[in-house]
N, CA, C and O of each residue as an XYZ file, in Angstrom:
408
protein
N     -40.940     44.044      2.688
C     -41.585     43.591      1.391
C     -42.964     43.355      1.541
O     -43.806     43.822      0.775
N     -43.243     42.564      2.615
C     -44.549     42.063      2.975
C     -45.635     43.306      3.457
O     -46.861     43.265      3.359
N     -44.878     44.314      3.956
C     -45.657     45.235      4.523
C     -46.091     46.392      3.188
O     -47.097     47.096      3.275
N     -45.302     46.428      2.175
C     -45.664     47.095      0.974
C     -46.744     46.339      0.321
O     -47.722     46.976     -0.072
N     -46.698     45.094      0.157
C     -47.812     44.348     -0.358
C     -48.994     44.508      0.242
O     -50.018     44.721     -0.407
N     -48.971     44.425      1.467
C     -50.102     44.487      2.334
C     -50.910     45.802      2.264
O     -52.133     45.942      2.246
N     -49.789     46.870      2.224
C     -50.351     48.255      2.005
C     -50.985     48.483      0.657
O     -51.862     49.337      0.527
N     -50.557     47.732     -0.365
C     -51.282     47.800     -1.834
C     -52.536     47.152     -1.791
O     -53.509     47.692     -2.317
N     -52.625     46.090     -1.244
C     -53.737     45.301     -1.218
C     -54.813     46.061     -0.347
O     -55.988     46.032     -0.713
N     -54.473     46.685      0.704
C     -55.417     47.550      1.548
C     -55.943     48.625      0.598
O     -57.148     48.782      0.403
N     -54.941     49.399     -0.014
C     -55.473     50.561     -0.747
C     -56.461     50.029     -1.761
O     -57.441     50.735     -1.999
N     -56.329     48.878     -2.385
C     -57.375     48.465     -3.441
C     -58.462     47.697     -2.866
O     -59.155     47.008     -3.615
N     -58.715     47.742     -1.479
C     -59.998     47.173     -0.822
C     -59.887     45.643     -0.593
O     -60.864     45.025     -0.170
N     -58.671     44.998     -0.876
C     -58.558     43.573     -0.794
C     -58.036     43.197      0.635
O     -56.923     42.723      0.859
N     -59.004     43.478      1.576
C     -58.578     43.309      3.025
C     -57.996     42.037      3.447
O     -57.003     41.973      4.172
N     -58.727     40.859      2.907
C     -58.253     39.549      3.252
C     -56.855     39.281      2.766
O     -56.122     38.656      3.534
N     -56.414     39.637      1.683
C     -55.055     39.422      1.229
C     -54.035     40.449      1.910
O     -52.885     40.132      2.212
N     -54.583     41.702      2.116
C     -53.808     42.643      2.857
C     -53.397     42.125      4.355
O     -52.264     42.300      4.805
N     -54.451     41.462      5.081
C     -54.268     40.967      6.363
C     -53.323     39.731      6.289
O     -52.676     39.505      7.312
N     -53.156     38.927      5.263
C     -52.395     37.764      5.307
C     -50.938     38.341      5.152
O     -50.025     37.840      5.808
N     -50.728     39.317      4.351
C     -49.425     39.901      4.077
C     -48.915     40.610      5.423
O     -47.753     40.405      5.772
N     -49.689     41.378      6.132
C     -49.267     41.882      7.376
C     -48.909     40.840      8.321
O     -47.855     40.921      8.952
N     -49.673     39.914      8.457
C     -49.309     38.781      9.398
C     -48.050     38.065      9.037
O     -47.292     37.791      9.967
N     -47.696     37.703      7.755
C     -46.438     37.382      7.530
C     -45.374     38.471      7.790
O     -44.255     38.131      8.172
N     -45.618     39.482      7.638
C     -44.577     40.768      7.981
C     -44.332     40.771      9.535
O     -43.304     41.113     10.119
N     -45.345     40.377      9.995
C     -45.209     40.675     11.566
C     -44.532     39.399     12.260
O     -43.912     39.466     13.322
N     -44.722     38.288     11.557
C     -44.177     37.167     12.179
C     -42.876     36.649     11.591
O     -42.244     35.764     12.168
N     -42.485     37.170     10.492
C     -41.242     36.745      9.900
C     -39.922     36.814     10.815
O     -39.708     37.737     11.601
N     -39.071     35.726     10.614
C     -37.953     35.716     11.387
C     -37.064     37.070     11.551
O     -36.534     37.384     12.617
N     -36.979     37.770     10.444
C     -36.200     38.940     10.397
C     -37.026     40.213     10.496
O     -36.591     41.287     10.079
N     -38.205     40.079     11.044
C     -39.233     41.175     11.383
C     -38.631     42.037     12.558
O     -38.351     41.535     13.647
N     -38.456     43.353     12.264
C     -38.008     44.369     13.290
C     -39.139     44.655     14.234
O     -40.296     44.340     13.955
N     -38.794     45.267     15.380
C     -40.015     45.750     16.138
C     -40.959     46.552     15.480
O     -42.174     46.384     15.584
N     -40.297     47.616     14.650
C     -40.996     48.724     14.012
C     -41.940     48.119     13.008
O     -43.051     48.613     12.816
N     -41.451     46.908     12.276
C     -42.209     46.403     11.306
C     -43.444     45.501     11.872
O     -44.499     45.353     11.255
N     -43.176     44.969     13.033
C     -44.154     44.354     13.755
C     -45.327     45.256     14.203
O     -46.506     44.949     14.030
N     -44.919     46.359     14.774
C     -45.881     47.440     15.306
C     -46.641     47.789     14.045
O     -47.853     47.578     14.071
N     -46.083     48.315     12.898
C     -46.740     48.716     11.586
C     -47.750     47.629     11.054
O     -48.906     47.922     10.748
N     -47.269     46.444     10.970
C     -48.370     45.354     10.754
C     -49.295     45.023     11.693
O     -50.417     44.680     11.320
N     -49.013     45.069     12.873
C     -50.259     44.870     13.727
C     -51.159     45.854     13.757
O     -52.346     45.532     13.787
N     -50.852     47.022     13.755
C     -51.656     48.224     13.618
C     -52.540     48.212     12.203
O     -53.706     48.584     12.066
N     -51.807     47.775     11.381
C     -52.605     47.524     10.176
C     -53.650     46.568     10.082
O     -54.687     46.737      9.441
N     -53.330     45.491     10.781
C     -54.226     44.279     10.871
C     -55.508     44.942     11.572
O     -56.627     44.830     11.071
N     -55.281     45.608     12.712
C     -56.200     46.075     13.573
C     -57.141     46.992     12.712
O     -58.341     46.721     12.734
N     -56.705     48.064     11.946
C     -57.262     49.014     11.133
C     -58.152     48.234     10.160
O     -59.329     48.566     10.014
N     -57.510     46.999      9.358
C     -58.457     46.308      8.536
C     -59.536     45.634      9.196
O     -60.600     45.650      8.578
N     -59.517     45.029     10.334
C     -60.510     44.440     11.013
C     -61.812     45.573     11.165
O     -62.988     45.395     10.849
N     -61.259     46.628     11.682
C     -62.371     47.648     11.889
C     -62.991     48.075     10.371
O     -64.213     48.197     10.283
N     -62.295     48.260      9.389
C     -62.811     48.540      8.153
C     -63.775     47.478      7.571
O     -64.834     47.735      6.997
N     -63.202     46.113      7.824
C     -64.102     45.191      7.274
C     -65.407     45.049      8.065
O     -66.443     44.821      7.440
N     -65.425     45.178      9.483
C     -66.464     45.164     10.134
C     -67.346     46.107      9.816
O     -68.516     45.733      9.734
N     -67.088     47.334      9.594
C     -67.707     48.599      9.312
C     -68.428     48.381      7.870
O     -69.627     48.615      7.720
N     -67.640     47.941      6.889
C     -68.235     47.592      5.634
C     -69.231     46.467      5.531
O     -70.145     46.491      4.706
N     -69.041     45.493      6.372
C     -70.054     44.353      6.597
C     -71.220     44.785      7.096
O     -72.274     44.324      6.656
N     -71.202     45.744      8.099
C     -72.511     46.395      8.562
C     -73.195     47.100      7.705
O     -74.422     47.062      7.800
N     -72.625     47.843      6.754
C     -73.174     48.847      5.876
C     -73.995     47.788      4.926
O     -75.193     47.967      4.708
N     -73.272     46.667      4.371
C     -73.835     45.884      3.286
C     -75.103     45.151      3.949
O     -76.116     44.967      3.273
N     -75.021     44.731      5.309
C     -76.166     44.112      5.918
C     -77.292     45.076      6.088
O     -78.436     44.633      5.984
N     -77.131     46.150      6.298
C     -78.017     47.219      6.468
C     -78.921     47.408      5.126
O     -80.147     47.497      5.063
N     -78.042     47.441      4.157
C     -78.743     47.546      2.691
C     -79.626     46.449      2.342
O     -80.683     46.639      1.740
N     -79.195     45.238      2.728
C     -79.824     43.918      2.452
C     -80.987     43.914      3.238
O     -82.069     43.591      2.748
N     -80.846     44.287      4.561
C     -82.043     44.204      5.445
C     -83.101     45.362      4.787
O     -84.256     45.033      4.514
N     -82.723     46.427      4.609
C     -83.668     47.509      3.917
C     -84.408     46.971      2.835
O     -85.594     47.269      2.693
N     -83.763     46.134      1.985
C     -84.385     45.589      0.813
C     -85.158     44.095      1.041
O     -85.634     43.362      0.174
N     -85.119     43.909      2.442
C     -85.837     42.617      2.984
C     -85.251     41.399      2.347
O     -85.958     40.429      2.072
N     -83.939     41.438      2.104
C     -83.290     40.257      1.676
C     -82.642     39.622      2.889
O     -81.444     39.849      3.057
N     -83.315     38.817      3.798
C     -82.923     38.507      5.133
C     -81.921     37.586      5.166
O     -81.151     37.607      6.127
N     -81.762     36.654      4.163
C     -80.599     35.673      4.268
C     -79.299     36.393      3.993
O     -78.279     36.127      4.629
N     -79.342     37.278      3.070
C     -77.944     37.989      2.758
C     -77.815     39.090      3.887
O     -76.671     39.372      4.241
N     -78.766     39.669      4.422
C     -78.457     40.597      5.628
C     -77.777     39.667      6.778
O     -76.791     40.057      7.403
N     -78.295     38.598      6.968
C     -77.909     37.829      7.973
C     -76.409     37.410      7.907
O     -75.634     37.445      8.863
N     -76.075     36.956      6.478
C     -74.570     36.723      6.226
C     -73.849     37.828      6.561
O     -72.816     37.610      7.194
N     -74.141     39.034      6.283
C     -73.233     40.170      6.542
C     -73.036     40.529      7.944
O     -71.966     40.910      8.420
N     -74.250     40.367      8.640
C     -74.227     40.665     10.182
C     -73.182     39.595     10.843
O     -72.443     39.901     11.778
N     -73.214     38.292     10.233
C     -72.424     37.294     10.858
C     -70.822     37.663     10.809
O     -70.020     37.644     11.743
N     -70.604     38.004      9.429
C     -69.280     38.536      9.089
C     -68.799     39.730      9.868
O     -67.624     39.860     10.209
N     -69.776     40.619     10.143
C     -69.351     41.780     10.990
C     -69.184     41.576     12.339
O     -68.475     42.271     13.067
N     -69.956     40.449     12.733
C     -69.821     39.981     14.358
C     -68.493     39.368     14.556
O     -67.886     39.571     15.608
N     -67.945     38.553     13.515
C     -66.910     37.760     13.650
C     -65.588     38.566     14.175
O     -65.054     38.336     15.260
N     -65.171     39.487     13.293
C     -64.023     40.286     13.603
C     -64.213     41.512     14.446
O     -63.290     42.313     14.588
N     -65.457     41.690     15.043
C     -65.521     42.882     15.834
C     -64.639     42.769     17.024
O     -64.362     41.800     17.732
N     -64.220     44.192     17.062
C     -63.286     44.297     18.274
C     -63.541     45.019     19.480
O     -62.818     45.122     20.471
N     -64.921     45.614     19.207
C     -65.452     46.593     20.188
C     -66.695     46.219     20.410
O     -67.351     45.817     19.448
N     -67.256     46.267     21.652
C     -68.528     46.040     22.289
C     -69.595     46.626     21.381
O     -70.549     45.970     20.964
N     -69.397     47.755     21.136
C     -70.431     48.581     20.234
C     -70.817     47.827     18.796
O     -71.945     47.608     18.355
N     -69.683     47.538     18.279
C     -69.769     46.802     16.967
C     -70.550     45.400     16.984
O     -71.406     45.014     16.188
N     -70.035     44.755     18.085
C     -70.681     43.437     18.283
C     -71.970     43.555     18.675
O     -72.736     42.739     18.162
N     -72.448     44.361     19.463
C     -73.739     44.623     19.788
C     -74.718     45.022     18.460
O     -75.872     44.628     18.294
N     -74.085     45.749     17.721
C     -74.837     46.406     16.381
C     -74.945     45.010     15.590
O     -76.047     44.701     15.138
N     -73.975     44.255     15.427
C     -74.126     43.019     14.516
C     -75.149     41.905     15.153
O     -75.884     41.233     14.430
N     -75.125     41.794     16.394
C     -75.929     40.937     17.070
C     -77.436     41.384     17.005
O     -78.285     40.509     16.837
N     -77.845     42.820     17.140
C     -79.175     43.298     16.911
C     -79.513     43.065     15.631
O     -80.628     42.572     15.459
N     -78.774     43.313     14.582
C     -79.093     42.957     13.353
C     -79.466     41.738     13.109
O     -80.491     41.532     12.459
N     -78.697     40.722     13.588
C     -78.915     39.327     13.575
C     -80.345     38.953     14.038
O     -81.143     38.343     13.327
N     -80.586     39.372     15.284
C     -81.917     39.081     15.891
C     -82.971     39.614     15.129
O     -84.043     39.017     15.016
N     -82.725     40.761     14.569
C     -83.894     41.645     13.795
C     -84.163     40.698     12.475
O     -85.322     40.427     12.163
N     -83.136     40.245     11.773
C     -83.373     39.647     10.369
C     -83.887     38.171     10.724
O     -84.810     37.649     10.099
N     -83.332     37.652     11.595
C     -83.824     36.330     12.029
C     -85.336     36.272     12.503
O     -86.054     35.344     12.128
N     -85.797     37.251     13.312
C     -87.126     37.155     13.681
C     -88.095     37.647     12.402
O     -89.158     37.106     12.097
N     -87.495     38.778     11.734
C     -88.327     39.178     10.742
C     -88.475     38.268      9.340
O     -89.520     38.144      8.701
N     -87.285     37.710      9.042
C     -87.207     36.851      7.959
C     -87.814     35.582      7.976
O     -87.904     34.925      6.939
N     -88.250     35.166      9.084
C     -88.686     33.888      9.282
C     -90.289     33.719      9.316
O     -90.789     32.608      9.489
């Protein structure tokens, strides 16, 4: 049940809620190995989507010279980043907006 709810949230771009449902699905007492795999793969996918979206939003704010907003989204992108490339991209953005916006 929680997998289907998570899938619905994910389809509607509500990644935080989807992640919560997938975690519940993966950790439930009656969770099967297949359910756990599906849920964990879904959480991993959501983290990537969230990071990519936050980087895109940060880039828009940076282009508009809205440094504080850009910094907020770079921080959000850096938090769930699972790959070194995404983490570096977020860190470079933070360095730029902090140096430029002050």
